[in-house]
N, C-alpha and C positions, 0 to 999 in steps of 0.2 A: 606068819604075816609080814611082809616085806616093809622096808620104809617109805615113808609115804615122800611124795618128792612134789615141790610146791614149783621149782622152777629149777630152769636147767642152764649150764653154763659151759659152755666148751668155748674154750680158750681160742683156738685154732681155726674154729669154722665163723663164719660172716653168718651174724642172725639176719632172719631175713625181716620176718615177723615173731611178734608177740601177742597172741591171739585171747581170749579169754580161759582157756584152756591149752591150748596147741602154741609151743615153740617152733617156729619153721627156721630152718636153717639154709642157706646157698651152698651148697657142694658141686662140683665139676658134672657130676651125670643128670643134675636136678635140684631137688628142694630134698631134706631130711625134715620130715615131719613128725614131732615128739608130740605125745600125747602126754600131758602134766597130768597131777591128784586134784588140779585145780576146779573148782566147782563154782559156778557162778548161778546167780538166780535177780531176774529182774534188772539184767544185765550189769550187776556190779559181781565182783568176785570175790567170795567170801575167804578169811583172815586163815580159814580151817580148812583143810585137805580133806581127801574121804582117800584114805590108804589103796592102793594100785585099781583107782577109777581109771587112769588111763590106760592099765593094760588091760580091764575090762573093755573099756570104748575103744581101743585101737582095734581089740579080738573080734569085736560085733562087726565095726566097720569093714575090717578084713572079710567076714564072712560072709558078708551080703553084698560087696565089689566078685568076690568068687562068682556067686547066686547067680547076678545081675548079668555076667560079662556077655553072655548069650543074647543080649537084648541091647546093651550099650558098654561099650569100651571105655576103659578109667584109665585114671593116672599110674596106677602103681608099675615100677618098675621092680620094688623088690621090698618082701617085708620080713625074711628072712637076713637076719644079723652076719648072719656066716658069708652070704652072699651081697653084701658091703663092700663099697670098696675100702682098697687095704689100709687108706685114712683113718676110717671111722671105727676099726676093730678094736682100737684099744679103749673103745668106750661102748664095748659090747653089754658089757654089766649093765649101764645106765637107758642104754636102746632096746635092749630085749625085750620083746613084747609090747612095746609101747610105743613103736616107731616105723615109719615107712618112709620108701625111699621111692619120690615122685616125678613125673616130668613136669616140667616148666613148662606152663602157657598160659595163655589170655583169657582171663577169666569174666566170664557171663557176669552183667555188673547186677542182678537180681536175684532173691532169692528166691527158686521155685518152690510153694510152698504149695501141698495138694490136702485138701480135708476130705472124711470120706464123712466123719461124723461134726454134730455143732458141737463147736467148746469153745475153751479159751477166750479169744478177741473175736472169733467167729461169730460166737454167742450172745457176747455183750452189743457187739453192730447189728445183730438180729434183733435182738428184742428192743433195739431204738427203733430200725427203719424195714424191716425184714427182707433184708438182704444182707449177703457179706461181699466186701470188695467188689460194689457191683452189679453181682447177681442175685437176681432176685429168686427168693425160694418162697416156698407154700407159707399158707399160713397156718400157724398152730401148731409148729413145730416146738417141742421139749429140748432141753440143755442133754447136752451129748445125743439126741437122736441120729439114726443113721441117718444119711442124704439120700434121697433118690438116687442119685447119682455123685460120682467123687467130684471137687469141683478143683480148679487151679486158682490159687490168689498169690498172686507174687507180692512178694515188696522188697523196697532198696535196701539194699545191704549200706551199713552204718558200722566202721570202725570203733566208733564212739558213740555212745547212747542208745536209743531205741531205731530199731528197725521201721521201716514204715509201709502198713498195706498199701496196694494201693490198686487199680482195678487194670485188664487186661488191656483198655486201648492206651492208657496212659505208658504203658510196657511199649505198645506197639510203639506209640512216637517215639519212644525213646532208643529203641535197636530196631525199630522196622518190624514190618507186617510177617516174613518170612522166617525171618528168625525168632520172633517172640512165638508166633504159629511153631514151631520145630521145638522148642522151648516146653510151651505146655503141653503137646500132644506124646513126649519122650517120657516129661514127669508122671502126667497122667498112667501113662503104659509101666513105667517103674513104680509107679506108684501102687496099682493093680496087681500084678505080678508078685510082690511083696506080702502086700496086705492077704492075697490070698493063700499064700503059704502061711503067714503069720498065725492065720487065723485057724488053720488045720493043728495048729501047735496049739493053739490054746491061746492065743496072745490076740488081740483086736488094736490095729494100728490107726487109732483114730484120725492126727493128722501128720505130715511130717514135711520138712523142708529141705530139698535138693541141691546142691550148688554144680554146676557145669563149668566144665573151661572148652577152650575153643584151640583145637593142636590141625594143623593143616587145614585148615578151614571144615574139621570133624567136631561134633558136639562129643564131650570126654565127661563122665561121673568122676568128680572130683572131690579134697576135702573128708567128710566121713559121710555117712549115708548109714539111716536109719537106727540110731543109734537111742538111747536113751536122753541124749542131751538133745537129739533134733526132733526127735518122735515124743508124741503119746500114747504109751503103751498102757493099754487096759489088759487084765484078766477076761477073760471071755467069759469063763465059767459062774461069775460073780456081778457081770454086765447088766444094766437093767437101765432105763434113758429115763430122766426125772431130777436128774444132778449129776455132782460131778463125782464116777466111779474111781476106786484105790488105783491106782496104777503104779507101773515097772520104772517108772523114770523119774525125773527129778519133781514133780509135781507134788511131791511126800512134802521136798525140801521147802518148797513153796507156799504149800500150805503152813509148816510148821513156820516162817517168819512172818506168816498175815495174822499170827498171834500176837507179835512182838508189837510195841511202838515202834518201832524201827521207820523210818521215813524212805526208804527204799534207795537212798541217795549213798554214795561210799563216805567210809569204809560201812563194810558189814559186818554184822556181828558178827562174833566166834560162837562157834556152834558146840552145843557139847555133845558128848561123846555118845550118848544113847543116839542123835540124831542121825552121825557121823555113821554110825554102827547100821542103823536102820536103810539108811540111804545106801549104802557100799550091797548090802542085802538083797537091797533090790535090783540094782545095777547083776549085783552077779546070778538072782533069780531067771533076770531076762537073756545073760548069757545061756546059762543051764537050757530054757527052756526053746530058744532059738536055735542053736549049736545043735543040741542031743547031747553037750559036750559038759564035763566036767572044768570047771576053772584050775 
């Protein structure tokens, strides 16, 4: 097992943005995205890294970018360090398998969330008023039940704090009906294609969030896609509606944190080694099942 990477520091590269998990640098050809081993929950970065998490996440995202490229173009320029510009080669050990060189573009200002099953914040909202993000749903649905059809439930993008669920009308008012419609239709198409593939492999993608960029007036898929950090993955063979199924994603970590007397504000609690190891194992299992490869 390699050394965990909590943060990156490339002295001669300009830091563009440091997210919860990824460090992004500006380079001449675009942006260099580096997936660290940081893990966040409830929008708080934990002080304890999960070794290899960044590599696993990056490889899952690259698998999906390739799988989906006939449906939607993406921002990838290169992911093989050997094909990076000469100036980045000296960092190859740190960048190998955990980075991607991508095109710089204008980012659509909404998270494009698709829900195929009733879970998480959607379940909480449904219990209150029978709808999710303004979409009325049939009465009597159970927690984690499959929806009659997948729904598009956008949210605002927050650099700090929580994203906020909004309805489609709000999105249309902000960015126009045409762009909102394109984002919705493309999100549903990408989710449907990916969910169908994953189910054949034994994973239910209950919900996920996509990010899109605008490049030369065309929509492209950016950031990460269909990873355990951006999606809710359930094992199909043990799925049953009526509760929260076991998962391949960081829901395991959230469930552990819910047992603590932590108020969900920074700093996050130090994680026991057992929780770190089990979280890593779940990410690895998702990688193996989806890609058919050993990590």
